[in-house]
C-alpha positions in Angstrom: 0.0 0.0 0.0 1.4 3.3 -1.0 2.0 6.1 1.4 -0.4 8.4 -0.7 -3.2 5.9 -0.3 -2.6 5.5 3.4 -2.7 9.2 3.8 -6.0 9.5 1.9 -7.7 6.9 4.0 -6.5 8.5 7.2 -7.9 11.8 6.1 -11.3 10.3 5.2 -11.5 8.5 8.6 -10.7 11.8 10.4 -13.5 13.6 8.5 -16.0 10.8 9.2 -15.1 11.0 12.9 -15.6 14.8 13.0 -19.0 14.5 11.2 -20.2 11.8 13.6 -19.0 14.0 16.5 -20.9 17.0 15.1 -24.1 15.0 14.6 -23.9 13.6 18.1 -23.3 17.1 19.6 -26.3 18.9 17.8 -27.9 21.1 20.6 -31.4 20.3 21.9 -33.9 22.6 23.5 -36.8 22.3 25.9 -40.2 23.2 24.5 -42.9 23.4 27.1 -46.4 24.4 26.0 -49.3 24.4 28.5 -52.9 25.5 28.7 -54.4 28.0 31.1 -57.9 27.3 32.5 -60.4 26.7 29.8 -58.6 24.5 27.4 -56.0 21.9 26.4 -53.1 21.6 24.1 -52.7 19.4 21.0 -49.0 18.8 20.4 -46.2 17.3 22.5 -43.9 19.2 24.8 -40.3 17.9 25.2 -36.8 18.1 23.9 -36.3 19.1 20.3 -33.2 19.6 18.2 -32.1 22.9 16.7 -33.9 23.8 13.5 -36.9 21.4 14.0 -40.4 22.5 13.3 -43.1 21.9 15.9 -46.9 22.6 15.7 -49.2 23.2 18.7 -52.9 23.8 18.7 -54.9 25.4 21.6 -58.2 23.5 22.1 -60.9 25.5 24.1 -63.3 23.7 26.3 -67.1 24.3 26.0 -67.9 27.9 26.9 -64.3 29.0 26.4 -62.4 30.6 23.5 -58.7 30.9 22.8 -57.5 34.5 22.8 -53.7 34.4 22.6 -50.4 32.7 23.7 -48.5 34.1 26.6 -46.1 35.9 24.3 -48.9 37.8 22.6 -49.0 35.7 19.5 -52.6 34.9 18.3 -51.8 32.2 15.7 -53.7 29.0 16.3 -52.4 26.4 15.4 -49.0 27.8 16.4 -45.9 26.7 14.3 -42.5 27.0 15.9 -39.5 26.9 13.5 -35.8 27.4 13.6 -35.6 26.5 17.2 -32.6 28.2 18.8 -33.5 28.4 22.5 -35.7 26.9 25.2 -39.4 27.9 24.8 -42.2 28.1 27.4 -45.7 29.1 26.2 -49.1 29.1 27.7 -52.4 29.2 25.8 -54.8 31.7 27.3 -58.5 31.3 27.1 -61.5 33.4 28.2 -64.9 32.3 29.2 -67.8 33.5 27.1 -71.3 33.1 28.6 -74.3 34.6 26.9 -77.6 33.5 28.4 -81.2 34.8 28.3 -84.0 35.4 30.7 -87.5 33.9 30.1 -88.8 35.1 26.8 -86.0 34.6 24.4 -82.6 33.2 23.3 -79.1 34.5 22.4 -77.3 33.7 19.2 -73.4 33.9 19.5 -71.2 34.5 16.5 -67.4 34.5 16.6 -65.6 36.9 14.4 -61.8 37.5 14.0 -61.3 39.5 17.2 -64.8 39.9 18.5 -68.1 38.2 19.4 -71.5 39.3 18.1 -74.4 38.5 20.4 -78.0 38.7 19.1 -80.9 38.6 21.5 -83.9 36.8 19.8 -87.2 37.3 21.5 -89.8 34.6 21.6 -93.4 35.1 20.4 -95.2 37.7 22.6 -91.9 38.9 24.1 -89.5 41.8 23.3 -85.8 42.4 24.0 -85.3 44.9 26.9 -81.6 45.2 27.6 -78.4 43.3 28.4 -77.5 42.6 32.0 -74.9 45.5 32.0 -77.6 48.0 30.8 -76.5 48.2 27.2 -79.4 48.1 24.7 -77.5 47.4 21.4 -78.9 44.4 19.6 -77.0 42.9 17.9 -74.1 43.5 20.4 -70.5 43.3 19.3 -67.7 43.0 21.9 -64.0 43.0 21.1 -62.1 40.1 22.7 -59.8 41.1 25.6 -58.2 39.3 28.5 -61.4 39.3 30.6 -64.2 36.8 30.6 -67.4 37.9 28.9 -70.7 37.2 30.7 -73.9 38.6 29.5 -77.6 38.0 29.9 -80.2 39.2 27.5 -83.3 40.4 29.3 -86.7 40.0 27.8 -90.1 41.3 28.8 -93.7 41.0 27.7 -94.7 43.9 25.6 -96.7 46.5 27.5 -98.5 49.5 26.1 -98.8 52.9 27.7 -100.1 56.0 26.0 -99.7 59.8 26.4 -102.2 62.5 25.9 -100.5 65.2 23.8 -103.5 67.5 23.7 -104.3 66.7 20.0 -107.5 68.0 18.5 -108.4 64.4 17.4 -108.1 63.1 20.9 -105.5 60.5 19.7 -103.4 58.9 22.4 -99.9 58.0 21.3 -98.0 54.9 22.6 -94.8 55.5 24.5 -92.9 52.6 22.7 -92.4 51.2 19.3 -93.9 47.8 18.6 -91.6 45.2 20.0 -89.8 47.6 22.4 -89.9 47.2 26.2 -89.2 50.9 26.8 -89.2 54.2 24.9 -85.5 54.1 24.0 -85.5 50.6 22.5 -85.8 50.5 18.7 -88.3 47.7 18.7 -89.0 45.5 15.7 -89.1 46.3 12.0 -92.0 45.3 9.7 -92.8 45.3 6.0 -96.0 47.3 5.3 -99.1 45.1 6.1 -97.1 42.3 7.7 -97.4 41.3 11.3 -94.2 39.2 11.7 -90.5 40.1 11.6 -88.2 38.3 9.2 -84.6 38.0 8.1 -84.9 39.4 4.6 -86.9 42.5 3.6 -87.4 42.3 -0.1 -90.1 41.8 -2.7 -89.1 38.1 -2.9 -90.4 37.7 0.7 -93.2 40.3 0.8 -96.6 38.8 1.7 -98.8 40.7 -0.7 -97.1 40.3 -4.1 -95.9 37.7 -6.5 -92.2 38.5 -6.3 -92.2 42.2 -7.4 -93.6 45.6 -6.8 -95.8 45.5 -9.9 -97.4 42.2 -9.1 -99.3 43.2 -6.0 -102.1 40.8 -4.6 -103.6 43.2 -2.1 -103.9 47.0 -1.5 -103.8 48.2 -5.0 -105.7 50.8 -7.1 -103.8 50.5 -10.4 -103.9 47.7 -12.9 -100.2 48.3 -13.8 -99.3 47.2 -10.2 -101.2 43.9 -10.1 -104.5 42.8 -8.8 -106.8 45.8 -8.1 -108.9 45.8 -4.9 -109.0 49.5 -4.3 -108.1 49.1 -0.6 -106.1 52.1 0.6 -105.9 51.6 4.3 -104.6 48.6 6.2 -107.2 46.2 7.5 -107.0 45.3 11.1 -105.8 41.8 10.2 -102.8 43.3 8.6 -102.1 45.9 11.3 -99.2 44.8 13.6 -100.2 47.3 16.3 -103.6 45.7 16.4 -102.1 42.2 16.3 -99.8 42.8 19.3 -101.9 45.1 21.5 -105.5 44.5 20.6 -108.3 46.2 18.7 -108.0 49.5 20.5 -104.6 50.1 18.9 -103.5 50.6 15.3 -100.8 52.0 13.0 -101.4 55.7 12.6 -102.8 57.0 9.4 -100.8 59.6 7.5 -103.3 62.2 8.8 -102.5 61.1 12.3 -98.8 61.7 11.7 -99.4 65.1 10.1 -101.4 66.1 13.2 -98.6 65.1 15.4 -96.1 67.1 13.4 -98.4 70.2 13.3 -99.6 70.2 16.9 -96.6 69.3 19.0 -93.2 70.7 20.0 -90.3 68.7 18.6 -86.8 68.6 20.1 -83.9 66.5 18.8 -81.7 64.7 21.3 -78.6 62.5 21.1 -79.0 61.1 24.6 -82.6 60.4 25.5 -83.0 59.6 29.2 -79.2 59.2 29.5 -79.4 56.1 27.3 -77.2 57.4 24.5 -80.1 57.0 22.0 -80.8 59.7 19.3 -84.2 60.8 18.2 -87.0 63.3 18.6 -88.7 64.1 21.9 -92.3 65.1 21.0 -93.8 67.4 23.7 -97.4 68.4 24.3 -97.2 72.0 23.2 -97.6 74.6 26.0 -98.4 77.5 23.7 -99.8 77.9 20.2 -96.5 79.4 19.1 -94.7 76.2 20.0 -96.9 74.0 17.8 -95.0 72.6 14.8 -91.7 74.0 16.0 -88.7 71.8 15.4 -85.5 72.1 17.4 -82.6 70.4 15.8 -78.9 70.1 16.3 -77.3 73.4 17.4 -80.7 75.0 18.3 -81.6 75.6 21.9 -85.0 74.2 23.1 -87.2 76.3 25.3 -86.3 76.1 28.9 -89.9 75.6 29.9 -89.8 72.0 28.5 -88.4 69.1 30.5 -88.6 65.3 30.7 -91.3 65.7 33.3 -93.7 67.2 30.7 -96.0 65.1 28.7 -94.1 63.7 25.7 -93.2 60.7 23.6 -89.8 59.7 22.2 -89.3 58.5 18.6 -85.9 56.9 18.4 -83.9 57.2 15.2 -84.1 53.4 14.5 -83.2 53.4 10.8 -84.7 50.9 8.5 -84.1 47.7 6.6 -83.5 47.9 2.9 -81.8 45.7 0.3 -82.7 42.4 2.0 -81.2 42.3 5.5 -79.2 45.6 5.5 -80.1 47.8 8.5 -79.1 51.4 7.7 -79.3 55.0 9.2 -79.5 53.8 12.8 -78.9 56.7 15.2 -79.4 59.4 12.6 -82.8 58.8 10.8 -86.2 57.5 11.7 -88.7 55.7 9.5 -92.2 55.0 10.8 -95.1 53.4 8.8 -98.5 54.8 8.5 -101.5 52.6 7.6 -102.1 54.6 4.4 -101.3 53.4 0.9 -99.6 55.7 -1.6 -102.3 55.7 -4.3 -100.1 57.3 -7.0 -97.5 54.5 -6.6 -99.2 51.5 -5.0 -95.9 49.6 -4.6 -95.2 52.1 -1.8 -97.0 53.2 1.3 -97.0 56.5 3.2 -94.6 56.9 6.1 -93.3 59.4 8.5 -89.6 60.2 8.2 -87.3 62.4 10.2 -83.7 63.6 10.0 -83.1 67.3 10.4 -86.8 67.9 10.3 -90.1 66.0 10.2 -91.6 64.9 6.9 -94.1 62.5 5.5 -93.1 60.6 2.4 -93.4 57.1 0.8 -91.3 54.0 1.1 -91.3 50.7 -0.7 -93.8 48.3 1.0 -91.2 45.5 1.2 -88.8 47.5 3.4 -88.6 47.0 7.2 -89.7 50.1 9.1 -90.6 50.9 12.7 -94.2 51.0 14.0 -95.5 53.4 16.7 -99.1 52.5 17.8 -101.8 55.0 18.3 -105.1 54.7 20.2 -108.0 56.6 18.6 -110.8 58.0 20.8 
């Protein structure tokens, strides 16, 4: 054997020895992943070599939701790569409890960083408020570190009326249909319907065959479908009557005009310290006050206060384009029981923003209803 071959073999043996030594001496690190109260971990803690990739998943128990890892990372599953040091992580969970009193249920929806809670009243009940006094429905809460515990409170609808000194003798209800108090928005109804629904559109409207010009009831023009010459809602199609009895009904457009003409109107952004916008409609104390409208920036007369006879009309917005609720907090839309005879696909309604008006809206839209009791 030549000296050159011996030297080559010796070098190869040395390199192999060094390589084996390096492989044997690869550093390992401790990876410890645990779960706080409310969940478990999917994945194995232990010793891992440098550069290995490990995946852990936080599994919440019933009634709990994963929020973040102890280092602030929110990825779940969590992938750890290029391991270069010991790691200790804890999965943090929060408890989420949304319950309901008698008269309804709560629907919970998880979004990216929040929860949406929807209080759903049962038949003959209405949503009142959440257990913390908030009246938003649906209610969205951003996820934090604290547990979320809410109860939706429901009540049987009650009706109270106020004498606003109107020439007709009409008594106006203090709440919208479906509301437990004056500052609740209440329910939304298509014109002539007595049930709420998810979609407000001609496809779901009770008195047509799928479109505004295919009406089956309340129509005076052949171009709009079946003609019956009915121009005022019958009691069977009046939701105020259906909920509160024969003494109550949806106001006619003449009733709304009287209210606008005979009362003193004051806009507020915070009715009864509830953070709800709308118009306070007072019984006028002087003829000069009748029909007066006090909007944003104007100063109401000092002689009027919450102790005076009044009703409150919240700016509850309306449903348009299927299930889209719009203009909440800035505009109010209230049905009358009167058809618009010029365009029978619409009905007369009372609308307010920076003033008070009567106009028309498509019958398939979802609007508020304020009952009235005629003498």
